[in-house]
Every structure is written in structure tokens, then in C-alpha cells.
Chimera marker file (.cmm) of the C-alpha trace (Angstrom):
<marker_set name="trace">
<marker id="1" x="10.612" y="-16.462" z="32.740" r="1" g="1" b="0" radius="0.5"/>
<marker id="2" x="11.632" y="-13.960" z="35.325" r="1" g="1" b="0" radius="0.5"/>
<marker id="3" x="13.062" y="-10.774" z="34.146" r="1" g="1" b="0" radius="0.5"/>
<marker id="4" x="14.208" y="-7.587" z="35.587" r="1" g="1" b="0" radius="0.5"/>
<marker id="5" x="12.679" y="-4.255" z="35.357" r="1" g="1" b="0" radius="0.5"/>
<marker id="6" x="15.383" y="-3.190" z="32.903" r="1" g="1" b="0" radius="0.5"/>
<marker id="7" x="15.030" y="-5.820" z="30.344" r="1" g="1" b="0" radius="0.5"/>
<marker id="8" x="11.140" y="-5.389" z="29.796" r="1" g="1" b="0" radius="0.5"/>
<marker id="9" x="10.679" y="-2.888" z="26.665" r="1" g="1" b="0" radius="0.5"/>
<marker id="10" x="8.140" y="-0.598" z="27.342" r="1" g="1" b="0" radius="0.5"/>
<marker id="11" x="5.496" y="-0.997" z="30.128" r="1" g="1" b="0" radius="0.5"/>
<marker id="12" x="4.465" y="-4.446" z="31.670" r="1" g="1" b="0" radius="0.5"/>
<marker id="13" x="1.666" y="-6.103" z="30.041" r="1" g="1" b="0" radius="0.5"/>
<marker id="14" x="1.258" y="-3.241" z="27.366" r="1" g="1" b="0" radius="0.5"/>
<marker id="15" x="2.727" y="-5.141" z="24.309" r="1" g="1" b="0" radius="0.5"/>
<marker id="16" x="-0.568" y="-5.730" z="22.379" r="1" g="1" b="0" radius="0.5"/>
<marker id="17" x="-0.753" y="-2.096" z="20.813" r="1" g="1" b="0" radius="0.5"/>
<marker id="18" x="2.776" y="-1.989" z="19.198" r="1" g="1" b="0" radius="0.5"/>
<marker id="19" x="2.080" y="-5.392" z="18.168" r="1" g="1" b="0" radius="0.5"/>
<marker id="20" x="-1.073" y="-4.467" z="16.400" r="1" g="1" b="0" radius="0.5"/>
<marker id="21" x="0.731" y="-1.720" z="14.657" r="1" g="1" b="0" radius="0.5"/>
<marker id="22" x="3.396" y="-3.864" z="13.401" r="1" g="1" b="0" radius="0.5"/>
<marker id="23" x="0.609" y="-6.474" z="12.037" r="1" g="1" b="0" radius="0.5"/>
<marker id="24" x="-1.416" y="-3.623" z="10.661" r="1" g="1" b="0" radius="0.5"/>
<marker id="25" x="1.876" y="-2.761" z="8.201" r="1" g="1" b="0" radius="0.5"/>
<marker id="26" x="2.561" y="-6.089" z="7.783" r="1" g="1" b="0" radius="0.5"/>
<marker id="27" x="-0.842" y="-6.860" z="6.326" r="1" g="1" b="0" radius="0.5"/>
<marker id="28" x="-0.611" y="-3.521" z="4.114" r="1" g="1" b="0" radius="0.5"/>
<marker id="29" x="2.553" y="-4.708" z="2.997" r="1" g="1" b="0" radius="0.5"/>
<marker id="30" x="1.314" y="-8.383" z="2.195" r="1" g="1" b="0" radius="0.5"/>
<marker id="31" x="-1.383" y="-6.407" z="0.427" r="1" g="1" b="0" radius="0.5"/>
<marker id="32" x="0.766" y="-4.560" z="-1.688" r="1" g="1" b="0" radius="0.5"/>
<marker id="33" x="2.224" y="-7.962" z="-2.976" r="1" g="1" b="0" radius="0.5"/>
<marker id="34" x="-1.077" y="-9.457" z="-3.850" r="1" g="1" b="0" radius="0.5"/>
<marker id="35" x="-1.775" y="-6.037" z="-6.062" r="1" g="1" b="0" radius="0.5"/>
<marker id="36" x="1.243" y="-6.971" z="-7.772" r="1" g="1" b="0" radius="0.5"/>
<marker id="37" x="0.403" y="-10.442" z="-8.090" r="1" g="1" b="0" radius="0.5"/>
<marker id="38" x="-3.090" y="-9.444" z="-9.293" r="1" g="1" b="0" radius="0.5"/>
<marker id="39" x="-1.691" y="-7.327" z="-12.044" r="1" g="1" b="0" radius="0.5"/>
<marker id="40" x="0.941" y="-9.504" z="-13.296" r="1" g="1" b="0" radius="0.5"/>
<marker id="41" x="-1.520" y="-12.368" z="-13.548" r="1" g="1" b="0" radius="0.5"/>
<marker id="42" x="-3.798" y="-10.258" z="-15.556" r="1" g="1" b="0" radius="0.5"/>
<marker id="43" x="-0.854" y="-9.257" z="-17.830" r="1" g="1" b="0" radius="0.5"/>
<marker id="44" x="0.023" y="-12.904" z="-18.519" r="1" g="1" b="0" radius="0.5"/>
<marker id="45" x="-3.672" y="-13.950" z="-19.471" r="1" g="1" b="0" radius="0.5"/>
<marker id="46" x="-4.355" y="-11.048" z="-21.790" r="1" g="1" b="0" radius="0.5"/>
<marker id="47" x="-0.912" y="-11.297" z="-23.290" r="1" g="1" b="0" radius="0.5"/>
<marker id="48" x="-1.691" y="-15.081" z="-23.977" r="1" g="1" b="0" radius="0.5"/>
<marker id="49" x="-5.318" y="-14.263" z="-25.016" r="1" g="1" b="0" radius="0.5"/>
<marker id="50" x="-3.859" y="-12.524" z="-27.881" r="1" g="1" b="0" radius="0.5"/>
<marker id="51" x="-1.324" y="-14.956" z="-29.213" r="1" g="1" b="0" radius="0.5"/>
<marker id="52" x="-3.135" y="-18.044" z="-28.486" r="1" g="1" b="0" radius="0.5"/>
<marker id="53" x="-5.347" y="-18.928" z="-31.845" r="1" g="1" b="0" radius="0.5"/>
<marker id="54" x="-8.606" y="-21.031" z="-31.914" r="1" g="1" b="0" radius="0.5"/>
<marker id="55" x="-10.707" y="-21.385" z="-34.792" r="1" g="1" b="0" radius="0.5"/>
<marker id="56" x="-8.862" y="-19.210" z="-36.967" r="1" g="1" b="0" radius="0.5"/>
<marker id="57" x="-8.990" y="-16.039" z="-34.519" r="1" g="1" b="0" radius="0.5"/>
<marker id="58" x="-7.233" y="-14.871" z="-31.173" r="1" g="1" b="0" radius="0.5"/>
<marker id="59" x="-8.961" y="-16.340" z="-28.399" r="1" g="1" b="0" radius="0.5"/>
<marker id="60" x="-9.536" y="-12.953" z="-26.855" r="1" g="1" b="0" radius="0.5"/>
<marker id="61" x="-11.713" y="-12.398" z="-29.652" r="1" g="1" b="0" radius="0.5"/>
<marker id="62" x="-14.157" y="-14.875" z="-28.058" r="1" g="1" b="0" radius="0.5"/>
<marker id="63" x="-16.440" y="-12.723" z="-25.641" r="1" g="1" b="0" radius="0.5"/>
<marker id="64" x="-16.167" y="-15.276" z="-22.342" r="1" g="1" b="0" radius="0.5"/>
<marker id="65" x="-12.351" y="-14.575" z="-22.464" r="1" g="1" b="0" radius="0.5"/>
<marker id="66" x="-12.909" y="-10.920" z="-22.855" r="1" g="1" b="0" radius="0.5"/>
<marker id="67" x="-15.415" y="-10.648" z="-20.037" r="1" g="1" b="0" radius="0.5"/>
<marker id="68" x="-12.825" y="-12.625" z="-17.997" r="1" g="1" b="0" radius="0.5"/>
<marker id="69" x="-9.965" y="-10.519" z="-18.926" r="1" g="1" b="0" radius="0.5"/>
<marker id="70" x="-11.827" y="-7.251" z="-18.350" r="1" g="1" b="0" radius="0.5"/>
<marker id="71" x="-12.841" y="-8.397" z="-15.018" r="1" g="1" b="0" radius="0.5"/>
<marker id="72" x="-9.159" y="-9.309" z="-13.718" r="1" g="1" b="0" radius="0.5"/>
<marker id="73" x="-7.991" y="-5.286" z="-15.044" r="1" g="1" b="0" radius="0.5"/>
<marker id="74" x="-10.804" y="-4.229" z="-13.207" r="1" g="1" b="0" radius="0.5"/>
<marker id="75" x="-10.133" y="-5.981" z="-9.882" r="1" g="1" b="0" radius="0.5"/>
<marker id="76" x="-6.390" y="-4.999" z="-10.335" r="1" g="1" b="0" radius="0.5"/>
<marker id="77" x="-7.529" y="-1.519" z="-10.446" r="1" g="1" b="0" radius="0.5"/>
<marker id="78" x="-9.675" y="-1.476" z="-7.492" r="1" g="1" b="0" radius="0.5"/>
<marker id="79" x="-7.208" y="-3.074" z="-5.206" r="1" g="1" b="0" radius="0.5"/>
<marker id="80" x="-4.538" y="-0.453" z="-6.456" r="1" g="1" b="0" radius="0.5"/>
<marker id="81" x="-6.643" y="2.098" z="-4.909" r="1" g="1" b="0" radius="0.5"/>
<marker id="82" x="-7.640" y="0.071" z="-1.785" r="1" g="1" b="0" radius="0.5"/>
<marker id="83" x="-4.089" y="-0.571" z="-1.081" r="1" g="1" b="0" radius="0.5"/>
<marker id="84" x="-3.170" y="3.399" z="-1.703" r="1" g="1" b="0" radius="0.5"/>
<marker id="85" x="-5.767" y="4.363" z="0.877" r="1" g="1" b="0" radius="0.5"/>
<marker id="86" x="-4.362" y="1.538" z="3.448" r="1" g="1" b="0" radius="0.5"/>
<marker id="87" x="-0.432" y="2.759" z="2.707" r="1" g="1" b="0" radius="0.5"/>
<marker id="88" x="-1.474" y="6.487" z="3.314" r="1" g="1" b="0" radius="0.5"/>
<marker id="89" x="-3.743" y="5.789" z="6.577" r="1" g="1" b="0" radius="0.5"/>
<marker id="90" x="-0.874" y="3.997" z="8.413" r="1" g="1" b="0" radius="0.5"/>
<marker id="91" x="0.889" y="7.400" z="8.433" r="1" g="1" b="0" radius="0.5"/>
<marker id="92" x="-1.898" y="10.180" z="8.051" r="1" g="1" b="0" radius="0.5"/>
<marker id="93" x="-5.163" y="8.460" z="9.964" r="1" g="1" b="0" radius="0.5"/>
<marker id="94" x="-6.334" y="7.900" z="13.146" r="1" g="1" b="0" radius="0.5"/>
<marker id="95" x="-5.977" y="4.455" z="14.701" r="1" g="1" b="0" radius="0.5"/>
<marker id="96" x="-9.430" y="3.448" z="13.800" r="1" g="1" b="0" radius="0.5"/>
<marker id="97" x="-8.954" y="4.390" z="10.031" r="1" g="1" b="0" radius="0.5"/>
<marker id="98" x="-5.583" y="2.664" z="10.389" r="1" g="1" b="0" radius="0.5"/>
<marker id="99" x="-6.770" y="-0.594" z="11.385" r="1" g="1" b="0" radius="0.5"/>
<marker id="100" x="-10.237" y="-0.528" z="9.091" r="1" g="1" b="0" radius="0.5"/>
<marker id="101" x="-8.249" y="0.135" z="5.907" r="1" g="1" b="0" radius="0.5"/>
<marker id="102" x="-5.497" y="-2.612" z="6.703" r="1" g="1" b="0" radius="0.5"/>
<marker id="103" x="-8.474" y="-4.993" z="7.406" r="1" g="1" b="0" radius="0.5"/>
<marker id="104" x="-10.114" y="-3.999" z="4.431" r="1" g="1" b="0" radius="0.5"/>
<marker id="105" x="-6.882" y="-3.971" z="2.224" r="1" g="1" b="0" radius="0.5"/>
<marker id="106" x="-5.683" y="-7.767" z="3.279" r="1" g="1" b="0" radius="0.5"/>
<marker id="107" x="-9.499" y="-9.025" z="2.685" r="1" g="1" b="0" radius="0.5"/>
<marker id="108" x="-9.924" y="-7.446" z="-0.859" r="1" g="1" b="0" radius="0.5"/>
<marker id="109" x="-6.295" y="-7.619" z="-2.261" r="1" g="1" b="0" radius="0.5"/>
<marker id="110" x="-5.816" y="-11.236" z="-1.360" r="1" g="1" b="0" radius="0.5"/>
<marker id="111" x="-8.913" y="-12.311" z="-2.644" r="1" g="1" b="0" radius="0.5"/>
<marker id="112" x="-8.257" y="-10.383" z="-5.834" r="1" g="1" b="0" radius="0.5"/>
<marker id="113" x="-5.317" y="-12.135" z="-6.197" r="1" g="1" b="0" radius="0.5"/>
<marker id="114" x="-6.725" y="-15.378" z="-5.890" r="1" g="1" b="0" radius="0.5"/>
<marker id="115" x="-9.384" y="-14.564" z="-8.295" r="1" g="1" b="0" radius="0.5"/>
<marker id="116" x="-7.198" y="-13.170" z="-10.842" r="1" g="1" b="0" radius="0.5"/>
<marker id="117" x="-4.947" y="-15.882" z="-10.385" r="1" g="1" b="0" radius="0.5"/>
<marker id="118" x="-7.821" y="-18.541" z="-10.859" r="1" g="1" b="0" radius="0.5"/>
<marker id="119" x="-9.132" y="-16.807" z="-13.985" r="1" g="1" b="0" radius="0.5"/>
<marker id="120" x="-5.475" y="-16.775" z="-15.553" r="1" g="1" b="0" radius="0.5"/>
<marker id="121" x="-5.557" y="-20.425" z="-15.224" r="1" g="1" b="0" radius="0.5"/>
<marker id="122" x="-8.708" y="-20.717" z="-16.724" r="1" g="1" b="0" radius="0.5"/>
<marker id="123" x="-7.844" y="-18.120" z="-19.763" r="1" g="1" b="0" radius="0.5"/>
<marker id="124" x="-4.467" y="-20.275" z="-20.296" r="1" g="1" b="0" radius="0.5"/>
<marker id="125" x="-6.394" y="-23.853" z="-20.056" r="1" g="1" b="0" radius="0.5"/>
<marker id="126" x="-4.015" y="-26.711" z="-19.272" r="1" g="1" b="0" radius="0.5"/>
<marker id="127" x="-0.942" y="-24.561" z="-20.327" r="1" g="1" b="0" radius="0.5"/>
<marker id="128" x="-1.553" y="-22.646" z="-17.031" r="1" g="1" b="0" radius="0.5"/>
<marker id="129" x="-1.038" y="-26.116" z="-14.804" r="1" g="1" b="0" radius="0.5"/>
<marker id="130" x="2.058" y="-27.134" z="-16.795" r="1" g="1" b="0" radius="0.5"/>
<marker id="131" x="5.768" y="-26.170" z="-15.280" r="1" g="1" b="0" radius="0.5"/>
<marker id="132" x="6.272" y="-24.075" z="-18.564" r="1" g="1" b="0" radius="0.5"/>
<marker id="133" x="4.206" y="-21.501" z="-17.128" r="1" g="1" b="0" radius="0.5"/>
<marker id="134" x="4.353" y="-19.415" z="-13.833" r="1" g="1" b="0" radius="0.5"/>
<marker id="135" x="0.246" y="-19.011" z="-13.544" r="1" g="1" b="0" radius="0.5"/>
<marker id="136" x="0.300" y="-22.310" z="-11.288" r="1" g="1" b="0" radius="0.5"/>
<marker id="137" x="2.860" y="-20.453" z="-8.764" r="1" g="1" b="0" radius="0.5"/>
<marker id="138" x="0.997" y="-17.260" z="-8.883" r="1" g="1" b="0" radius="0.5"/>
<marker id="139" x="-2.135" y="-19.315" z="-7.650" r="1" g="1" b="0" radius="0.5"/>
<marker id="140" x="-0.223" y="-21.059" z="-4.970" r="1" g="1" b="0" radius="0.5"/>
<marker id="141" x="1.285" y="-17.707" z="-3.679" r="1" g="1" b="0" radius="0.5"/>
<marker id="142" x="-2.400" y="-15.954" z="-4.108" r="1" g="1" b="0" radius="0.5"/>
<marker id="143" x="-3.791" y="-19.129" z="-2.049" r="1" g="1" b="0" radius="0.5"/>
<marker id="144" x="-1.035" y="-18.805" z="0.741" r="1" g="1" b="0" radius="0.5"/>
<marker id="145" x="-1.360" y="-14.981" z="0.711" r="1" g="1" b="0" radius="0.5"/>
<marker id="146" x="-5.034" y="-15.002" z="1.319" r="1" g="1" b="0" radius="0.5"/>
<marker id="147" x="-4.590" y="-17.169" z="4.664" r="1" g="1" b="0" radius="0.5"/>
<marker id="148" x="-1.624" y="-15.193" z="6.012" r="1" g="1" b="0" radius="0.5"/>
<marker id="149" x="-1.989" y="-12.819" z="8.457" r="1" g="1" b="0" radius="0.5"/>
<marker id="150" x="-5.805" y="-13.643" z="8.891" r="1" g="1" b="0" radius="0.5"/>
<marker id="151" x="-8.062" y="-14.834" z="6.290" r="1" g="1" b="0" radius="0.5"/>
<marker id="152" x="-10.716" y="-12.511" z="4.437" r="1" g="1" b="0" radius="0.5"/>
<marker id="153" x="-13.523" y="-13.683" z="6.622" r="1" g="1" b="0" radius="0.5"/>
<marker id="154" x="-11.621" y="-12.692" z="10.058" r="1" g="1" b="0" radius="0.5"/>
<marker id="155" x="-10.836" y="-9.489" z="8.559" r="1" g="1" b="0" radius="0.5"/>
<marker id="156" x="-14.178" y="-8.584" z="7.625" r="1" g="1" b="0" radius="0.5"/>
<marker id="157" x="-15.492" y="-9.731" z="11.111" r="1" g="1" b="0" radius="0.5"/>
<marker id="158" x="-12.656" y="-6.958" z="12.266" r="1" g="1" b="0" radius="0.5"/>
<marker id="159" x="-14.186" y="-4.305" z="9.851" r="1" g="1" b="0" radius="0.5"/>
<marker id="160" x="-17.551" y="-4.778" z="11.411" r="1" g="1" b="0" radius="0.5"/>
<marker id="161" x="-16.386" y="-4.897" z="15.113" r="1" g="1" b="0" radius="0.5"/>
<marker id="162" x="-14.184" y="-1.584" z="14.254" r="1" g="1" b="0" radius="0.5"/>
<marker id="163" x="-17.272" y="-0.083" z="12.823" r="1" g="1" b="0" radius="0.5"/>
<marker id="164" x="-19.971" y="-1.039" z="15.681" r="1" g="1" b="0" radius="0.5"/>
<link id1="1" id2="2" r="1" g="1" b="0" radius="0.2"/>
<link id1="2" id2="3" r="1" g="1" b="0" radius="0.2"/>
<link id1="3" id2="4" r="1" g="1" b="0" radius="0.2"/>
<link id1="4" id2="5" r="1" g="1" b="0" radius="0.2"/>
<link id1="5" id2="6" r="1" g="1" b="0" radius="0.2"/>
<link id1="6" id2="7" r="1" g="1" b="0" radius="0.2"/>
<link id1="7" id2="8" r="1" g="1" b="0" radius="0.2"/>
<link id1="8" id2="9" r="1" g="1" b="0" radius="0.2"/>
<link id1="9" id2="10" r="1" g="1" b="0" radius="0.2"/>
<link id1="10" id2="11" r="1" g="1" b="0" radius="0.2"/>
<link id1="11" id2="12" r="1" g="1" b="0" radius="0.2"/>
<link id1="12" id2="13" r="1" g="1" b="0" radius="0.2"/>
<link id1="13" id2="14" r="1" g="1" b="0" radius="0.2"/>
<link id1="14" id2="15" r="1" g="1" b="0" radius="0.2"/>
<link id1="15" id2="16" r="1" g="1" b="0" radius="0.2"/>
<link id1="16" id2="17" r="1" g="1" b="0" radius="0.2"/>
<link id1="17" id2="18" r="1" g="1" b="0" radius="0.2"/>
<link id1="18" id2="19" r="1" g="1" b="0" radius="0.2"/>
<link id1="19" id2="20" r="1" g="1" b="0" radius="0.2"/>
<link id1="20" id2="21" r="1" g="1" b="0" radius="0.2"/>
<link id1="21" id2="22" r="1" g="1" b="0" radius="0.2"/>
<link id1="22" id2="23" r="1" g="1" b="0" radius="0.2"/>
<link id1="23" id2="24" r="1" g="1" b="0" radius="0.2"/>
<link id1="24" id2="25" r="1" g="1" b="0" radius="0.2"/>
<link id1="25" id2="26" r="1" g="1" b="0" radius="0.2"/>
<link id1="26" id2="27" r="1" g="1" b="0" radius="0.2"/>
<link id1="27" id2="28" r="1" g="1" b="0" radius="0.2"/>
<link id1="28" id2="29" r="1" g="1" b="0" radius="0.2"/>
<link id1="29" id2="30" r="1" g="1" b="0" radius="0.2"/>
<link id1="30" id2="31" r="1" g="1" b="0" radius="0.2"/>
<link id1="31" id2="32" r="1" g="1" b="0" radius="0.2"/>
<link id1="32" id2="33" r="1" g="1" b="0" radius="0.2"/>
<link id1="33" id2="34" r="1" g="1" b="0" radius="0.2"/>
<link id1="34" id2="35" r="1" g="1" b="0" radius="0.2"/>
<link id1="35" id2="36" r="1" g="1" b="0" radius="0.2"/>
<link id1="36" id2="37" r="1" g="1" b="0" radius="0.2"/>
<link id1="37" id2="38" r="1" g="1" b="0" radius="0.2"/>
<link id1="38" id2="39" r="1" g="1" b="0" radius="0.2"/>
<link id1="39" id2="40" r="1" g="1" b="0" radius="0.2"/>
<link id1="40" id2="41" r="1" g="1" b="0" radius="0.2"/>
<link id1="41" id2="42" r="1" g="1" b="0" radius="0.2"/>
<link id1="42" id2="43" r="1" g="1" b="0" radius="0.2"/>
<link id1="43" id2="44" r="1" g="1" b="0" radius="0.2"/>
<link id1="44" id2="45" r="1" g="1" b="0" radius="0.2"/>
<link id1="45" id2="46" r="1" g="1" b="0" radius="0.2"/>
<link id1="46" id2="47" r="1" g="1" b="0" radius="0.2"/>
<link id1="47" id2="48" r="1" g="1" b="0" radius="0.2"/>
<link id1="48" id2="49" r="1" g="1" b="0" radius="0.2"/>
<link id1="49" id2="50" r="1" g="1" b="0" radius="0.2"/>
<link id1="50" id2="51" r="1" g="1" b="0" radius="0.2"/>
<link id1="51" id2="52" r="1" g="1" b="0" radius="0.2"/>
<link id1="52" id2="53" r="1" g="1" b="0" radius="0.2"/>
<link id1="53" id2="54" r="1" g="1" b="0" radius="0.2"/>
<link id1="54" id2="55" r="1" g="1" b="0" radius="0.2"/>
<link id1="55" id2="56" r="1" g="1" b="0" radius="0.2"/>
<link id1="56" id2="57" r="1" g="1" b="0" radius="0.2"/>
<link id1="57" id2="58" r="1" g="1" b="0" radius="0.2"/>
<link id1="58" id2="59" r="1" g="1" b="0" radius="0.2"/>
<link id1="59" id2="60" r="1" g="1" b="0" radius="0.2"/>
<link id1="60" id2="61" r="1" g="1" b="0" radius="0.2"/>
<link id1="61" id2="62" r="1" g="1" b="0" radius="0.2"/>
<link id1="62" id2="63" r="1" g="1" b="0" radius="0.2"/>
<link id1="63" id2="64" r="1" g="1" b="0" radius="0.2"/>
<link id1="64" id2="65" r="1" g="1" b="0" radius="0.2"/>
<link id1="65" id2="66" r="1" g="1" b="0" radius="0.2"/>
<link id1="66" id2="67" r="1" g="1" b="0" radius="0.2"/>
<link id1="67" id2="68" r="1" g="1" b="0" radius="0.2"/>
<link id1="68" id2="69" r="1" g="1" b="0" radius="0.2"/>
<link id1="69" id2="70" r="1" g="1" b="0" radius="0.2"/>
<link id1="70" id2="71" r="1" g="1" b="0" radius="0.2"/>
<link id1="71" id2="72" r="1" g="1" b="0" radius="0.2"/>
<link id1="72" id2="73" r="1" g="1" b="0" radius="0.2"/>
<link id1="73" id2="74" r="1" g="1" b="0" radius="0.2"/>
<link id1="74" id2="75" r="1" g="1" b="0" radius="0.2"/>
<link id1="75" id2="76" r="1" g="1" b="0" radius="0.2"/>
<link id1="76" id2="77" r="1" g="1" b="0" radius="0.2"/>
<link id1="77" id2="78" r="1" g="1" b="0" radius="0.2"/>
<link id1="78" id2="79" r="1" g="1" b="0" radius="0.2"/>
<link id1="79" id2="80" r="1" g="1" b="0" radius="0.2"/>
<link id1="80" id2="81" r="1" g="1" b="0" radius="0.2"/>
<link id1="81" id2="82" r="1" g="1" b="0" radius="0.2"/>
<link id1="82" id2="83" r="1" g="1" b="0" radius="0.2"/>
<link id1="83" id2="84" r="1" g="1" b="0" radius="0.2"/>
<link id1="84" id2="85" r="1" g="1" b="0" radius="0.2"/>
<link id1="85" id2="86" r="1" g="1" b="0" radius="0.2"/>
<link id1="86" id2="87" r="1" g="1" b="0" radius="0.2"/>
<link id1="87" id2="88" r="1" g="1" b="0" radius="0.2"/>
<link id1="88" id2="89" r="1" g="1" b="0" radius="0.2"/>
<link id1="89" id2="90" r="1" g="1" b="0" radius="0.2"/>
<link id1="90" id2="91" r="1" g="1" b="0" radius="0.2"/>
<link id1="91" id2="92" r="1" g="1" b="0" radius="0.2"/>
<link id1="92" id2="93" r="1" g="1" b="0" radius="0.2"/>
<link id1="93" id2="94" r="1" g="1" b="0" radius="0.2"/>
<link id1="94" id2="95" r="1" g="1" b="0" radius="0.2"/>
<link id1="95" id2="96" r="1" g="1" b="0" radius="0.2"/>
<link id1="96" id2="97" r="1" g="1" b="0" radius="0.2"/>
<link id1="97" id2="98" r="1" g="1" b="0" radius="0.2"/>
<link id1="98" id2="99" r="1" g="1" b="0" radius="0.2"/>
<link id1="99" id2="100" r="1" g="1" b="0" radius="0.2"/>
<link id1="100" id2="101" r="1" g="1" b="0" radius="0.2"/>
<link id1="101" id2="102" r="1" g="1" b="0" radius="0.2"/>
<link id1="102" id2="103" r="1" g="1" b="0" radius="0.2"/>
<link id1="103" id2="104" r="1" g="1" b="0" radius="0.2"/>
<link id1="104" id2="105" r="1" g="1" b="0" radius="0.2"/>
<link id1="105" id2="106" r="1" g="1" b="0" radius="0.2"/>
<link id1="106" id2="107" r="1" g="1" b="0" radius="0.2"/>
<link id1="107" id2="108" r="1" g="1" b="0" radius="0.2"/>
<link id1="108" id2="109" r="1" g="1" b="0" radius="0.2"/>
<link id1="109" id2="110" r="1" g="1" b="0" radius="0.2"/>
<link id1="110" id2="111" r="1" g="1" b="0" radius="0.2"/>
<link id1="111" id2="112" r="1" g="1" b="0" radius="0.2"/>
<link id1="112" id2="113" r="1" g="1" b="0" radius="0.2"/>
<link id1="113" id2="114" r="1" g="1" b="0" radius="0.2"/>
<link id1="114" id2="115" r="1" g="1" b="0" radius="0.2"/>
<link id1="115" id2="116" r="1" g="1" b="0" radius="0.2"/>
<link id1="116" id2="117" r="1" g="1" b="0" radius="0.2"/>
<link id1="117" id2="118" r="1" g="1" b="0" radius="0.2"/>
<link id1="118" id2="119" r="1" g="1" b="0" radius="0.2"/>
<link id1="119" id2="120" r="1" g="1" b="0" radius="0.2"/>
<link id1="120" id2="121" r="1" g="1" b="0" radius="0.2"/>
<link id1="121" id2="122" r="1" g="1" b="0" radius="0.2"/>
<link id1="122" id2="123" r="1" g="1" b="0" radius="0.2"/>
<link id1="123" id2="124" r="1" g="1" b="0" radius="0.2"/>
<link id1="124" id2="125" r="1" g="1" b="0" radius="0.2"/>
<link id1="125" id2="126" r="1" g="1" b="0" radius="0.2"/>
<link id1="126" id2="127" r="1" g="1" b="0" radius="0.2"/>
<link id1="127" id2="128" r="1" g="1" b="0" radius="0.2"/>
<link id1="128" id2="129" r="1" g="1" b="0" radius="0.2"/>
<link id1="129" id2="130" r="1" g="1" b="0" radius="0.2"/>
<link id1="130" id2="131" r="1" g="1" b="0" radius="0.2"/>
<link id1="131" id2="132" r="1" g="1" b="0" radius="0.2"/>
<link id1="132" id2="133" r="1" g="1" b="0" radius="0.2"/>
<link id1="133" id2="134" r="1" g="1" b="0" radius="0.2"/>
<link id1="134" id2="135" r="1" g="1" b="0" radius="0.2"/>
<link id1="135" id2="136" r="1" g="1" b="0" radius="0.2"/>
<link id1="136" id2="137" r="1" g="1" b="0" radius="0.2"/>
<link id1="137" id2="138" r="1" g="1" b="0" radius="0.2"/>
<link id1="138" id2="139" r="1" g="1" b="0" radius="0.2"/>
<link id1="139" id2="140" r="1" g="1" b="0" radius="0.2"/>
<link id1="140" id2="141" r="1" g="1" b="0" radius="0.2"/>
<link id1="141" id2="142" r="1" g="1" b="0" radius="0.2"/>
<link id1="142" id2="143" r="1" g="1" b="0" radius="0.2"/>
<link id1="143" id2="144" r="1" g="1" b="0" radius="0.2"/>
<link id1="144" id2="145" r="1" g="1" b="0" radius="0.2"/>
<link id1="145" id2="146" r="1" g="1" b="0" radius="0.2"/>
<link id1="146" id2="147" r="1" g="1" b="0" radius="0.2"/>
<link id1="147" id2="148" r="1" g="1" b="0" radius="0.2"/>
<link id1="148" id2="149" r="1" g="1" b="0" radius="0.2"/>
<link id1="149" id2="150" r="1" g="1" b="0" radius="0.2"/>
<link id1="150" id2="151" r="1" g="1" b="0" radius="0.2"/>
<link id1="151" id2="152" r="1" g="1" b="0" radius="0.2"/>
<link id1="152" id2="153" r="1" g="1" b="0" radius="0.2"/>
<link id1="153" id2="154" r="1" g="1" b="0" radius="0.2"/>
<link id1="154" id2="155" r="1" g="1" b="0" radius="0.2"/>
<link id1="155" id2="156" r="1" g="1" b="0" radius="0.2"/>
<link id1="156" id2="157" r="1" g="1" b="0" radius="0.2"/>
<link id1="157" id2="158" r="1" g="1" b="0" radius="0.2"/>
<link id1="158" id2="159" r="1" g="1" b="0" radius="0.2"/>
<link id1="159" id2="160" r="1" g="1" b="0" radius="0.2"/>
<link id1="160" id2="161" r="1" g="1" b="0" radius="0.2"/>
<link id1="161" id2="162" r="1" g="1" b="0" radius="0.2"/>
<link id1="162" id2="163" r="1" g="1" b="0" radius="0.2"/>
<link id1="163" id2="164" r="1" g="1" b="0" radius="0.2"/>
</marker_set>
């Protein structure tokens, strides 16, 4: 395509830097969605564990369910801290920290969301797969978010490149 000089925004062949900033902010935004999803799946699973009765007691009384719900809580809180760092860095840090924080947030938050959604399905058992419950939708969304804007493997590789 041929353009005259007035039609070019910025300098010729220098579009990667602004695009990279946009992608990094999008990664942080997607990470925020993952944090919310991880939190919500943990809330659904723990609430279900309190009300579902098996062998005359709530399933949340069983050690395996307790540990799964506790791990979901830990993951939810961890990703929130990483998201706060990445969001802060977008406006206050140098370019290297901005890139590292965006990639760390994208990799860790998307994996935690997928883990929490999968754990929620296990806590809810067969109910988690039914259309009567929203947990299956969270799992689908978590898997999609994990691949969007670069999968966790890509972002770990990017962090390694930025650190070396």
C-alpha cells in the first residue's frame, strides 16, 4: 500500500514500541479479569462445600475439600498482589519492569484462574458440569484467557529474556 507522508502516524517503521505498550496494558487488563474469575470460582466452591451434605456432614468438613478450597483462596490472594504490582508498574515503573510485570501477571493470573475453575469443578462434582451451574462457563473462559495474548509458556520465556 502506498501512503503519503501525512497519512503515517508517528515515524515510519517504528510502530512496534507503541503496540507493545498497548499489548502490555491489555495483558494487565486480561489478568484483572482472571483475578476476578479466580475469586468468584473460589467463592462458589466454598459456598457449595458448606451447604452440600454427605455422610451427615457438609463436604467442606472433609480434609481433601478443605485443602482444595484453601489452595483456591491462596491462589486468589496471590494473583491479586501480582495484578496490583503489574497495574502500578504500567504508570510508574521503567520499561523493563513494565514488560516483566505484565508478563508475570498474565502467566500467573491466567494459570491460577484455570486452576481455581478446575478445582471448583471438582468440589462441585457432577453439578459443576451442568448448565444449572455457572462453574463450567468459568472453566471455559479461564482456558480461553490462558491462551489469549500469549500463553503462560510464552510469557515465562519473555521474562527470562528480559532478565538476561
